[in-house]
PDB file of N, CA, C and O in Angstrom:
ATOM      1  N   UNK A   1     -44.629  -3.600 -14.812  1.00  0.00           N
ATOM      2  CA  UNK A   1     -45.614  -4.734 -14.608  1.00  0.00           C
ATOM      3  C   UNK A   1     -46.152  -5.146 -15.826  1.00  0.00           C
ATOM      4  O   UNK A   1     -46.666  -4.318 -16.579  1.00  0.00           O
ATOM      5  N   UNK A   2     -46.090  -6.404 -16.124  1.00  0.00           N
ATOM      6  CA  UNK A   2     -46.755  -7.101 -17.248  1.00  0.00           C
ATOM      7  C   UNK A   2     -46.360  -6.435 -18.456  1.00  0.00           C
ATOM      8  O   UNK A   2     -47.239  -6.358 -19.314  1.00  0.00           O
ATOM      9  N   UNK A   3     -45.193  -5.916 -18.731  1.00  0.00           N
ATOM     10  CA  UNK A   3     -44.717  -5.253 -20.065  1.00  0.00           C
ATOM     11  C   UNK A   3     -45.126  -3.727 -20.161  1.00  0.00           C
ATOM     12  O   UNK A   3     -44.869  -3.061 -21.164  1.00  0.00           O
ATOM     13  N   UNK A   4     -45.752  -3.238 -19.100  1.00  0.00           N
ATOM     14  CA  UNK A   4     -46.158  -1.842 -19.202  1.00  0.00           C
ATOM     15  C   UNK A   4     -45.139  -1.059 -18.184  1.00  0.00           C
ATOM     16  O   UNK A   4     -44.596  -1.585 -17.213  1.00  0.00           O
ATOM     17  N   UNK A   5     -44.992   0.275 -18.590  1.00  0.00           N
ATOM     18  CA  UNK A   5     -44.326   1.254 -17.622  1.00  0.00           C
ATOM     19  C   UNK A   5     -45.575   2.156 -17.193  1.00  0.00           C
ATOM     20  O   UNK A   5     -46.475   2.474 -17.971  1.00  0.00           O
ATOM     21  N   UNK A   6     -45.510   2.487 -15.981  1.00  0.00           N
ATOM     22  CA  UNK A   6     -46.453   3.284 -15.429  1.00  0.00           C
ATOM     23  C   UNK A   6     -45.825   4.758 -14.938  1.00  0.00           C
ATOM     24  O   UNK A   6     -44.883   4.810 -14.148  1.00  0.00           O
ATOM     25  N   UNK A   7     -46.412   5.853 -15.458  1.00  0.00           N
ATOM     26  CA  UNK A   7     -45.918   7.169 -15.161  1.00  0.00           C
ATOM     27  C   UNK A   7     -46.968   8.030 -14.389  1.00  0.00           C
ATOM     28  O   UNK A   7     -48.183   7.988 -14.581  1.00  0.00           O
ATOM     29  N   UNK A   8     -46.343   8.783 -13.525  1.00  0.00           N
ATOM     30  CA  UNK A   8     -47.314   9.835 -12.835  1.00  0.00           C
ATOM     31  C   UNK A   8     -46.544  11.140 -13.162  1.00  0.00           C
ATOM     32  O   UNK A   8     -45.354  11.277 -12.880  1.00  0.00           O
ATOM     33  N   UNK A   9     -47.312  12.117 -13.789  1.00  0.00           N
ATOM     34  CA  UNK A   9     -46.812  13.255 -14.375  1.00  0.00           C
ATOM     35  C   UNK A   9     -47.636  14.542 -13.967  1.00  0.00           C
ATOM     36  O   UNK A   9     -48.790  14.440 -13.552  1.00  0.00           O
ATOM     37  N   UNK A  10     -47.016  15.711 -14.098  1.00  0.00           N
ATOM     38  CA  UNK A  10     -47.708  16.946 -13.867  1.00  0.00           C
ATOM     39  C   UNK A  10     -47.858  17.588 -15.153  1.00  0.00           C
ATOM     40  O   UNK A  10     -46.836  17.859 -15.783  1.00  0.00           O
ATOM     41  N   UNK A  11     -49.120  17.899 -15.679  1.00  0.00           N
ATOM     42  CA  UNK A  11     -49.192  18.484 -17.057  1.00  0.00           C
ATOM     43  C   UNK A  11     -49.876  19.854 -16.781  1.00  0.00           C
ATOM     44  O   UNK A  11     -50.219  20.195 -15.649  1.00  0.00           O
ATOM     45  N   UNK A  12     -50.054  20.636 -17.922  1.00  0.00           N
ATOM     46  CA  UNK A  12     -50.692  21.924 -17.901  1.00  0.00           C
ATOM     47  C   UNK A  12     -52.136  21.698 -17.539  1.00  0.00           C
ATOM     48  O   UNK A  12     -52.789  22.679 -17.182  1.00  0.00           O
ATOM     49  N   UNK A  13     -52.715  20.497 -17.594  1.00  0.00           N
ATOM     50  CA  UNK A  13     -54.075  20.088 -17.319  1.00  0.00           C
ATOM     51  C   UNK A  13     -54.195  19.433 -15.899  1.00  0.00           C
ATOM     52  O   UNK A  13     -55.262  18.999 -15.465  1.00  0.00           O
ATOM     53  N   UNK A  14     -52.997  19.398 -15.205  1.00  0.00           N
ATOM     54  CA  UNK A  14     -53.020  18.848 -13.804  1.00  0.00           C
ATOM     55  C   UNK A  14     -52.227  17.507 -13.810  1.00  0.00           C
ATOM     56  O   UNK A  14     -51.602  17.096 -14.787  1.00  0.00           O
ATOM     57  N   UNK A  15     -52.320  16.884 -12.635  1.00  0.00           N
ATOM     58  CA  UNK A  15     -51.727  15.551 -12.472  1.00  0.00           C
ATOM     59  C   UNK A  15     -52.412  14.553 -13.154  1.00  0.00           C
ATOM     60  O   UNK A  15     -53.640  14.495 -13.096  1.00  0.00           O
ATOM     61  N   UNK A  16     -51.580  13.556 -13.958  1.00  0.00           N
ATOM     62  CA  UNK A  16     -52.103  12.546 -14.708  1.00  0.00           C
ATOM     63  C   UNK A  16     -51.196  11.239 -14.384  1.00  0.00           C
ATOM     64  O   UNK A  16     -49.995  11.290 -14.119  1.00  0.00           O
ATOM     65  N   UNK A  17     -51.870  10.225 -14.443  1.00  0.00           N
ATOM     66  CA  UNK A  17     -51.092   8.736 -14.579  1.00  0.00           C
ATOM     67  C   UNK A  17     -51.512   8.155 -15.845  1.00  0.00           C
ATOM     68  O   UNK A  17     -52.631   8.292 -16.338  1.00  0.00           O
ATOM     69  N   UNK A  18     -50.583   7.527 -16.318  1.00  0.00           N
ATOM     70  CA  UNK A  18     -50.801   6.566 -17.542  1.00  0.00           C
ATOM     71  C   UNK A  18     -49.871   5.585 -17.662  1.00  0.00           C
ATOM     72  O   UNK A  18     -48.841   5.585 -16.990  1.00  0.00           O
ATOM     73  N   UNK A  19     -50.176   4.647 -18.557  1.00  0.00           N
ATOM     74  CA  UNK A  19     -49.415   3.411 -18.853  1.00  0.00           C
ATOM     75  C   UNK A  19     -48.826   3.543 -20.166  1.00  0.00           C
ATOM     76  O   UNK A  19     -49.414   4.111 -21.087  1.00  0.00           O
ATOM     77  N   UNK A  20     -47.617   3.005 -20.277  1.00  0.00           N
ATOM     78  CA  UNK A  20     -46.884   2.967 -21.577  1.00  0.00           C
ATOM     79  C   UNK A  20     -46.436   1.650 -21.916  1.00  0.00           C
ATOM     80  O   UNK A  20     -45.900   0.949 -21.058  1.00  0.00           O
ATOM     81  N   UNK A  21     -46.606   1.252 -23.085  1.00  0.00           N
ATOM     82  CA  UNK A  21     -46.212  -0.105 -23.579  1.00  0.00           C
ATOM     83  C   UNK A  21     -45.159   0.149 -24.697  1.00  0.00           C
ATOM     84  O   UNK A  21     -45.309   1.110 -25.452  1.00  0.00           O
ATOM     85  N   UNK A  22     -44.219  -0.595 -24.807  1.00  0.00           N
ATOM     86  CA  UNK A  22     -43.136  -0.515 -25.827  1.00  0.00           C
ATOM     87  C   UNK A  22     -42.588   1.015 -25.975  1.00  0.00           C
ATOM     88  O   UNK A  22     -42.707   1.729 -26.970  1.00  0.00           O
ATOM     89  N   UNK A  23     -42.059   1.287 -24.934  1.00  0.00           N
ATOM     90  CA  UNK A  23     -41.531   2.750 -24.780  1.00  0.00           C
ATOM     91  C   UNK A  23     -40.588   3.082 -25.936  1.00  0.00           C
ATOM     92  O   UNK A  23     -40.530   4.252 -26.314  1.00  0.00           O
ATOM     93  N   UNK A  24     -39.908   2.222 -26.474  1.00  0.00           N
ATOM     94  CA  UNK A  24     -38.891   2.563 -27.454  1.00  0.00           C
ATOM     95  C   UNK A  24     -39.530   2.930 -28.700  1.00  0.00           C
ATOM     96  O   UNK A  24     -38.840   3.435 -29.586  1.00  0.00           O
ATOM     97  N   UNK A  25     -40.864   2.718 -28.885  1.00  0.00           N
ATOM     98  CA  UNK A  25     -41.721   3.094 -30.126  1.00  0.00           C
ATOM     99  C   UNK A  25     -42.630   4.131 -29.756  1.00  0.00           C
ATOM    100  O   UNK A  25     -43.241   4.679 -30.674  1.00  0.00           O
ATOM    101  N   UNK A  26     -42.858   4.548 -28.436  1.00  0.00           N
ATOM    102  CA  UNK A  26     -43.752   5.538 -28.014  1.00  0.00           C
ATOM    103  C   UNK A  26     -43.220   6.721 -27.316  1.00  0.00           C
ATOM    104  O   UNK A  26     -43.983   7.594 -26.903  1.00  0.00           O
ATOM    105  N   UNK A  27     -41.882   6.791 -27.159  1.00  0.00           N
ATOM    106  CA  UNK A  27     -41.228   7.996 -26.829  1.00  0.00           C
ATOM    107  C   UNK A  27     -40.329   8.426 -27.872  1.00  0.00           C
ATOM    108  O   UNK A  27     -39.532   7.611 -28.336  1.00  0.00           O
ATOM    109  N   UNK A  28     -40.366   9.644 -28.303  1.00  0.00           N
ATOM    110  CA  UNK A  28     -39.748  10.131 -29.475  1.00  0.00           C
ATOM    111  C   UNK A  28     -39.370  11.611 -29.421  1.00  0.00           C
ATOM    112  O   UNK A  28     -40.129  12.418 -28.884  1.00  0.00           O
ATOM    113  N   UNK A  29     -38.287  11.955 -29.932  1.00  0.00           N
ATOM    114  CA  UNK A  29     -38.056  13.362 -30.251  1.00  0.00           C
ATOM    115  C   UNK A  29     -38.996  13.968 -31.228  1.00  0.00           C
ATOM    116  O   UNK A  29     -39.302  13.384 -32.268  1.00  0.00           O
ATOM    117  N   UNK A  30     -39.464  15.160 -30.893  1.00  0.00           N
ATOM    118  CA  UNK A  30     -40.355  15.740 -31.883  1.00  0.00           C
ATOM    119  C   UNK A  30     -39.684  15.927 -33.271  1.00  0.00           C
ATOM    120  O   UNK A  30     -40.140  15.532 -34.344  1.00  0.00           O
ATOM    121  N   UNK A  31     -38.442  16.642 -33.050  1.00  0.00           N
ATOM    122  CA  UNK A  31     -37.598  16.803 -34.137  1.00  0.00           C
ATOM    123  C   UNK A  31     -36.052  16.209 -33.844  1.00  0.00           C
ATOM    124  O   UNK A  31     -35.222  16.860 -33.210  1.00  0.00           O
ATOM    125  N   UNK A  32     -35.844  15.139 -34.290  1.00  0.00           N
ATOM    126  CA  UNK A  32     -34.742  14.273 -33.974  1.00  0.00           C
ATOM    127  C   UNK A  32     -33.482  15.273 -34.166  1.00  0.00           C
ATOM    128  O   UNK A  32     -32.568  15.109 -33.357  1.00  0.00           O
ATOM    129  N   UNK A  33     -33.333  16.214 -35.065  1.00  0.00           N
ATOM    130  CA  UNK A  33     -32.181  16.974 -35.386  1.00  0.00           C
ATOM    131  C   UNK A  33     -31.984  18.082 -34.264  1.00  0.00           C
ATOM    132  O   UNK A  33     -30.847  18.467 -33.994  1.00  0.00           O
ATOM    133  N   UNK A  34     -33.041  18.566 -33.646  1.00  0.00           N
ATOM    134  CA  UNK A  34     -33.013  19.544 -32.671  1.00  0.00           C
ATOM    135  C   UNK A  34     -32.815  18.847 -31.271  1.00  0.00           C
ATOM    136  O   UNK A  34     -31.916  19.230 -30.522  1.00  0.00           O
ATOM    137  N   UNK A  35     -33.620  17.874 -30.946  1.00  0.00           N
ATOM    138  CA  UNK A  35     -33.566  17.042 -29.724  1.00  0.00           C
ATOM    139  C   UNK A  35     -33.821  17.968 -28.408  1.00  0.00           C
ATOM    140  O   UNK A  35     -33.141  17.877 -27.386  1.00  0.00           O
ATOM    141  N   UNK A  36     -34.812  18.795 -28.573  1.00  0.00           N
ATOM    142  CA  UNK A  36     -35.335  19.534 -27.519  1.00  0.00           C
ATOM    143  C   UNK A  36     -36.641  19.230 -26.946  1.00  0.00           C
ATOM    144  O   UNK A  36     -36.844  19.397 -25.743  1.00  0.00           O
ATOM    145  N   UNK A  37     -37.610  18.758 -27.802  1.00  0.00           N
ATOM    146  CA  UNK A  37     -38.770  18.440 -27.244  1.00  0.00           C
ATOM    147  C   UNK A  37     -39.049  16.936 -27.463  1.00  0.00           C
ATOM    148  O   UNK A  37     -38.552  16.323 -28.407  1.00  0.00           O
ATOM    149  N   UNK A  38     -39.867  16.367 -26.548  1.00  0.00           N
ATOM    150  CA  UNK A  38     -40.020  14.939 -26.611  1.00  0.00           C
ATOM    151  C   UNK A  38     -41.557  14.545 -26.567  1.00  0.00           C
ATOM    152  O   UNK A  38     -42.285  15.079 -25.731  1.00  0.00           O
ATOM    153  N   UNK A  39     -42.015  13.682 -27.400  1.00  0.00           N
ATOM    154  CA  UNK A  39     -43.461  13.354 -27.313  1.00  0.00           C
ATOM    155  C   UNK A  39     -43.586  11.813 -26.797  1.00  0.00           C
ATOM    156  O   UNK A  39     -42.897  10.890 -27.232  1.00  0.00           O
ATOM    157  N   UNK A  40     -44.551  11.707 -25.832  1.00  0.00           N
ATOM    158  CA  UNK A  40     -44.846  10.449 -25.331  1.00  0.00           C
ATOM    159  C   UNK A  40     -46.318  10.028 -25.738  1.00  0.00           C
ATOM    160  O   UNK A  40     -47.207  10.874 -25.643  1.00  0.00           O
ATOM    161  N   UNK A  41     -46.576   8.891 -26.140  1.00  0.00           N
ATOM    162  CA  UNK A  41     -47.819   8.452 -26.541  1.00  0.00           C
ATOM    163  C   UNK A  41     -48.196   7.138 -25.606  1.00  0.00           C
ATOM    164  O   UNK A  41     -47.512   6.115 -25.639  1.00  0.00           O
ATOM    165  N   UNK A  42     -49.282   7.278 -24.829  1.00  0.00           N
ATOM    166  CA  UNK A  42     -49.734   6.350 -23.847  1.00  0.00           C
ATOM    167  C   UNK A  42     -50.533   5.203 -24.572  1.00  0.00           C
ATOM    168  O   UNK A  42     -50.752   5.228 -25.783  1.00  0.00           O
ATOM    169  N   UNK A  43     -50.927   4.253 -23.781  1.00  0.00           N
ATOM    170  CA  UNK A  43     -51.692   3.119 -24.470  1.00  0.00           C
ATOM    171  C   UNK A  43     -52.966   3.389 -25.036  1.00  0.00           C
ATOM    172  O   UNK A  43     -53.481   2.679 -25.900  1.00  0.00           O
ATOM    173  N   UNK A  44     -53.575   4.611 -24.461  1.00  0.00           N
ATOM    174  CA  UNK A  44     -54.782   4.996 -24.973  1.00  0.00           C
ATOM    175  C   UNK A  44     -54.813   6.098 -25.977  1.00  0.00           C
ATOM    176  O   UNK A  44     -55.815   6.757 -26.255  1.00  0.00           O
ATOM    177  N   UNK A  45     -53.486   6.255 -26.556  1.00  0.00           N
ATOM    178  CA  UNK A  45     -53.233   7.132 -27.718  1.00  0.00           C
ATOM    179  C   UNK A  45     -53.214   8.535 -27.319  1.00  0.00           C
ATOM    180  O   UNK A  45     -53.150   9.403 -28.190  1.00  0.00           O
ATOM    181  N   UNK A  46     -53.264   8.832 -26.089  1.00  0.00           N
ATOM    182  CA  UNK A  46     -53.074  10.242 -25.649  1.00  0.00           C
ATOM    183  C   UNK A  46     -51.491  10.670 -25.903  1.00  0.00           C
ATOM    184  O   UNK A  46     -50.576   9.852 -25.818  1.00  0.00           O
ATOM    185  N   UNK A  47     -51.326  11.892 -26.185  1.00  0.00           N
ATOM    186  CA  UNK A  47     -49.863  12.282 -26.339  1.00  0.00           C
ATOM    187  C   UNK A  47     -49.480  13.429 -25.411  1.00  0.00           C
ATOM    188  O   UNK A  47     -50.125  14.468 -25.272  1.00  0.00           O
ATOM    189  N   UNK A  48     -48.379  13.113 -24.811  1.00  0.00           N
ATOM    190  CA  UNK A  48     -47.786  14.135 -23.848  1.00  0.00           C
ATOM    191  C   UNK A  48     -46.567  14.798 -24.506  1.00  0.00           C
ATOM    192  O   UNK A  48     -45.685  14.133 -25.048  1.00  0.00           O
ATOM    193  N   UNK A  49     -46.557  16.156 -24.435  1.00  0.00           N
ATOM    194  CA  UNK A  49     -45.421  16.939 -25.017  1.00  0.00           C
ATOM    195  C   UNK A  49     -44.505  17.419 -24.010  1.00  0.00           C
ATOM    196  O   UNK A  49     -44.942  18.071 -23.062  1.00  0.00           O
ATOM    197  N   UNK A  50     -43.299  17.164 -24.122  1.00  0.00           N
ATOM    198  CA  UNK A  50     -42.326  17.860 -23.061  1.00  0.00           C
ATOM    199  C   UNK A  50     -41.654  18.794 -23.948  1.00  0.00           C
ATOM    200  O   UNK A  50     -40.889  18.388 -24.823  1.00  0.00           O
ATOM    201  N   UNK A  51     -41.916  20.093 -23.756  1.00  0.00           N
ATOM    202  CA  UNK A  51     -41.340  21.117 -24.605  1.00  0.00           C
ATOM    203  C   UNK A  51     -39.805  21.256 -24.378  1.00  0.00           C
ATOM    204  O   UNK A  51     -39.077  21.430 -25.355  1.00  0.00           O
ATOM    205  N   UNK A  52     -39.316  21.188 -23.177  1.00  0.00           N
ATOM    206  CA  UNK A  52     -37.851  21.448 -23.024  1.00  0.00           C
ATOM    207  C   UNK A  52     -37.257  20.334 -22.131  1.00  0.00           C
ATOM    208  O   UNK A  52     -37.064  20.482 -20.925  1.00  0.00           O
ATOM    209  N   UNK A  53     -36.990  19.239 -22.805  1.00  0.00           N
ATOM    210  CA  UNK A  53     -36.658  17.941 -22.084  1.00  0.00           C
ATOM    211  C   UNK A  53     -35.425  18.277 -21.380  1.00  0.00           C
ATOM    212  O   UNK A  53     -35.173  17.706 -20.319  1.00  0.00           O
ATOM    213  N   UNK A  54     -34.544  19.247 -21.925  1.00  0.00           N
ATOM    214  CA  UNK A  54     -33.168  19.377 -21.301  1.00  0.00           C
ATOM    215  C   UNK A  54     -33.362  20.026 -19.805  1.00  0.00           C
ATOM    216  O   UNK A  54     -32.437  20.043 -18.992  1.00  0.00           O
ATOM    217  N   UNK A  55     -34.545  20.508 -19.558  1.00  0.00           N
ATOM    218  CA  UNK A  55     -34.652  21.303 -18.185  1.00  0.00           C
ATOM    219  C   UNK A  55     -35.114  20.226 -17.129  1.00  0.00           C
ATOM    220  O   UNK A  55     -35.251  20.573 -15.956  1.00  0.00           O
ATOM    221  N   UNK A  56     -35.352  18.957 -17.509  1.00  0.00           N
ATOM    222  CA  UNK A  56     -35.558  17.967 -16.537  1.00  0.00           C
ATOM    223  C   UNK A  56     -34.428  17.592 -15.700  1.00  0.00           C
ATOM    224  O   UNK A  56     -33.275  17.607 -16.131  1.00  0.00           O
ATOM    225  N   UNK A  57     -34.746  17.246 -14.479  1.00  0.00           N
ATOM    226  CA  UNK A  57     -33.755  16.842 -13.531  1.00  0.00           C
ATOM    227  C   UNK A  57     -33.077  15.520 -13.986  1.00  0.00           C
ATOM    228  O   UNK A  57     -33.666  14.737 -14.731  1.00  0.00           O
ATOM    229  N   UNK A  58     -31.888  15.305 -13.540  1.00  0.00           N
ATOM    230  CA  UNK A  58     -31.200  14.128 -14.102  1.00  0.00           C
ATOM    231  C   UNK A  58     -31.861  12.777 -13.942  1.00  0.00           C
ATOM    232  O   UNK A  58     -31.828  11.908 -14.814  1.00  0.00           O
ATOM    233  N   UNK A  59     -32.485  12.653 -12.730  1.00  0.00           N
ATOM    234  CA  UNK A  59     -33.246  11.379 -12.364  1.00  0.00           C
ATOM    235  C   UNK A  59     -34.299  11.081 -13.346  1.00  0.00           C
ATOM    236  O   UNK A  59     -34.405   9.963 -13.851  1.00  0.00           O
ATOM    237  N   UNK A  60     -35.200  12.214 -13.667  1.00  0.00           N
ATOM    238  CA  UNK A  60     -36.272  12.011 -14.482  1.00  0.00           C
ATOM    239  C   UNK A  60     -35.854  11.851 -15.947  1.00  0.00           C
ATOM    240  O   UNK A  60     -36.525  11.161 -16.715  1.00  0.00           O
ATOM    241  N   UNK A  61     -34.689  12.521 -16.350  1.00  0.00           N
ATOM    242  CA  UNK A  61     -34.222  12.400 -17.763  1.00  0.00           C
ATOM    243  C   UNK A  61     -33.810  10.939 -18.054  1.00  0.00           C
ATOM    244  O   UNK A  61     -34.202  10.327 -19.048  1.00  0.00           O
ATOM    245  N   UNK A  62     -32.964  10.411 -17.081  1.00  0.00           N
ATOM    246  CA  UNK A  62     -32.477   8.947 -17.162  1.00  0.00           C
ATOM    247  C   UNK A  62     -33.614   7.953 -17.408  1.00  0.00           C
ATOM    248  O   UNK A  62     -33.394   6.934 -18.063  1.00  0.00           O
ATOM    249  N   UNK A  63     -34.890   8.233 -16.876  1.00  0.00           N
ATOM    250  CA  UNK A  63     -35.872   7.191 -17.051  1.00  0.00           C
ATOM    251  C   UNK A  63     -36.404   7.261 -18.433  1.00  0.00           C
ATOM    252  O   UNK A  63     -37.029   6.309 -18.900  1.00  0.00           O
ATOM    253  N   UNK A  64     -36.185   8.342 -19.107  1.00  0.00           N
ATOM    254  CA  UNK A  64     -36.743   8.513 -20.570  1.00  0.00           C
ATOM    255  C   UNK A  64     -35.599   8.387 -21.551  1.00  0.00           C
ATOM    256  O   UNK A  64     -35.746   7.713 -22.570  1.00  0.00           O
ATOM    257  N   UNK A  65     -34.546   8.965 -21.302  1.00  0.00           N
ATOM    258  CA  UNK A  65     -33.398   8.994 -22.300  1.00  0.00           C
ATOM    259  C   UNK A  65     -33.049   7.479 -22.737  1.00  0.00           C
ATOM    260  O   UNK A  65     -32.625   7.248 -23.869  1.00  0.00           O
ATOM    261  N   UNK A  66     -33.236   6.531 -21.849  1.00  0.00           N
ATOM    262  CA  UNK A  66     -32.906   5.174 -22.368  1.00  0.00           C
ATOM    263  C   UNK A  66     -33.790   4.769 -23.626  1.00  0.00           C
ATOM    264  O   UNK A  66     -33.381   3.931 -24.429  1.00  0.00           O
ATOM    265  N   UNK A  67     -34.953   5.367 -23.753  1.00  0.00           N
ATOM    266  CA  UNK A  67     -35.790   4.917 -24.865  1.00  0.00           C
ATOM    267  C   UNK A  67     -35.755   5.856 -26.061  1.00  0.00           C
ATOM    268  O   UNK A  67     -36.393   5.536 -27.065  1.00  0.00           O
ATOM    269  N   UNK A  68     -35.018   7.062 -26.033  1.00  0.00           N
ATOM    270  CA  UNK A  68     -34.766   7.881 -27.172  1.00  0.00           C
ATOM    271  C   UNK A  68     -33.833   7.490 -28.124  1.00  0.00           C
ATOM    272  O   UNK A  68     -32.725   7.140 -27.716  1.00  0.00           O
ATOM    273  N   UNK A  69     -34.067   7.482 -29.310  1.00  0.00           N
ATOM    274  CA  UNK A  69     -33.184   7.029 -30.487  1.00  0.00           C
ATOM    275  C   UNK A  69     -32.429   8.128 -30.937  1.00  0.00           C
ATOM    276  O   UNK A  69     -31.647   7.996 -31.878  1.00  0.00           O
TER     277      UNK A  69
END
């Protein structure tokens, strides 16, 4: 909607909802050579770390993989 993507996630701190703009710039591998952990930065500058991206189910991975370089 209006150039934003909206996510509903479960974190160590509980359930969170956030908006993301320009996903290709705000979703990154923490270490591009390892490709295990992914960091997402929302529109407020909050960072969300996915330690083991490979453990995600296929449907969830596909939503994020399209933006990883």
